[in-house]
C-alpha positions, 0 to 999 in steps of 0.5 A: 094441793090445797093447804090451810095456813094460820098466821099467828103472833102478838100485836104489831109484829107484821102478820097482816103486812106479811100476808098482804105482801105475799098476796099482792106484792104490796107493803102496807105498814099499819093495820087495825085488828082485822081477822081475815081468811084469804085464798089464793093459788100459787105455782110451787115447783111447777105445781098449783097450790091453793093456800087458804091463809087465816090472818089471826089477831093475837089472844092471851087466852090460848086455852084449848077451851077457847073455841076460836083458838081450838078451831084454828088449830083443827083447821090448819095444815101449817102455821106461820108464827111471827115475832118482831126482831125489835120486840123481845116479848113477841119472841118470848110468846112464840115458844108458848104458841108452839107448845099450845099448838102441838099439845092441842093437835096431839088431842086429835091428830098424830100428824107432825105439825108443820110450823115456821117461826119468822123474825120480821122487821129485819130492816130495823136491825138498828133496833134489834133486841132478838139475835138471829141465832136465838130465833134459829136455836128456838126453831131447832129446839122445837123442830120448826123452820126458821126465817128472818124477813123484812115484809117492808123491803123484800117480797121474795123473802116472804114468799120463801117463808110460805114455800118452805112451809108448803114443802114441810106440809108435803113432807108431812103428807098433808094432801088436799084438805077440806074447804073453808068453813068459817064464812062468817069471818071471811073478808075479801081483800077489797073489803079489807082495803075499802074499810081501811080507806073509810077508817082513815077518812 
């Protein structure tokens, strides 16, 4: 099975930290505005699954006419939408993202859209402004999965997010899909880390 996943959310919610945590088990706290597609194979329930993960910077412009947004929605088999439990504005943006994804997908596909809503930075509970129950109720109302995680502290909770999404994609009968196409924006993990090291010098 091969699956394409887009990770979305507003700035500084931990999208890249979650993605890199999944791929390398490492936690890196700060990232620039880097857009990347990563590809890696995992064993899920005894079966090899290749995940192509598009780590996507946030854009205020979610119009269907915006080619990049439309391209991501068409490309993806599933979505990880991330907010910070310490940032209510990032939480408020999630419902708009879900609505735009579903309305855009309806234009070209009748398939159910697998989405998981993730509240990140669970370790910063003393700064929490969004209750767990609010995230759970939003996900329930929009027929999405829901998880709260700490990318900083817990690798296994991040893995469970992607495992849950893979299960949902299998339920939606999304099997092997087309290969990666957008080579112009693909960066290897080593290139991303090399650039970060250079920028910090």
